[in-house]
N, C-alpha and C positions, 0 to 999 in steps of 0.2 A: 872292264873297269880296273883302274889301278888301285893299289892299296896305299896305306899311309907311309909317310917317311917315319922311320922308327928311331927315336933317340936312344942312345946307349942306356941299357938297363930296363927298357920298356918291353922287351920281347915276351918275357914270362907273363906279364900282366895282359899284354895284347892277345896272347894265345888263349888265356882264360875267357876274355870277353868275345873273342871270335867264335867261340862255341855257342854263343847266344845270338840267335839270328837277328833280332832287332838291333843289337849292339853292333854286330858285324856290318850291317847296312850303313851305320853312321861312319864307320872307318873307311869304307870303300869310296873314297873321293880323291881325285888327283891332287888336291891341295891339302889333304889331311896330314897332320903331324901328331904322332903319339909320344907323350912325355911320361916317364916313369914316376912312381911315387917318390917324392923327395922329402916327405915328412916322417919317414920311418927311421931316421938317424938322429942321434942327439945333436943339438945345435951348439953346444958349448956354453949355453947361458944358464946352466943349472936346471932347476925344476921347471922353467918356463916352457921347455920343449917336450916335457914328458907326457903330456896328454896324448899327443899323436904319435910320438916315437915309441912309447911303451903301452900306455893304457888302451889306446884304440888301435894298436898294431898287434893283433893276435887272431888266431883262427876263430875265436868266439866273438870278435868285434868286427873290425874292418880287415878282411883278409885278402882283398884285391882292390886296387885303385889305380886308375889311369886317367890322364888328362888328354883331351883331344882338342886341337884347334886347327883352324885353316890358315895356311900361309898364303896370303894373297900378295905375293911378291910383285905383282904388276899394279897393285893399288897405288893411286896417286893422291896428292893432297887435295883439299877443297879448291885450291887455286890451280886450274888445269895447266898453267904454264910451267908449274913445278913438276919435275919428274921424280919426285922423292916420295917415299911412303909417308903418309900422314899419320896413320895409326897402325903399327905392325900387327898387333893382335886385337881384333875388335871384340871377340867373344871366345869363350872356351866352354867345353862340356867336361864334367868330371863324372866318371863311372865308378860306382862303389859296389862291392860284393859284401853284404853284411851278414854277420853271424848272429846267433841267438843271444849273444851278450849285449846287444843294443835293443833288445825287446823291451818295450814299455808295458803294454797290456794287450792281451789278445793277439799276439804275434804281429803287433804294429811297432815299427821303429820308434824309439823314444825321440821326442821332439827337440831336446836340447840338453846341454850340459851346463850346469850352473856352478 
């Protein structure tokens, strides 16, 4: 089996999740593409980007995150005569490693941020 295509900046996160057997199985697909965490940087809009870039970006909250999608470059549109991709990314999966700072009650992850 081949591994994922690794986008720049994703190797550290991929290494973390490869140590978890059921996660590794998700990445071992010939069409898999691993994308790094992009919300850990300030977005220049002031406080609007701070929830993920600061508050939820720590060892006690979300300390690893990676996005996985499948690149079906041979996919065609709903009209078979067209040899153009209809929908480049149909779905993606996001893997999170959570710290105890997101614990709501009884070691269960808090359900939301208001």
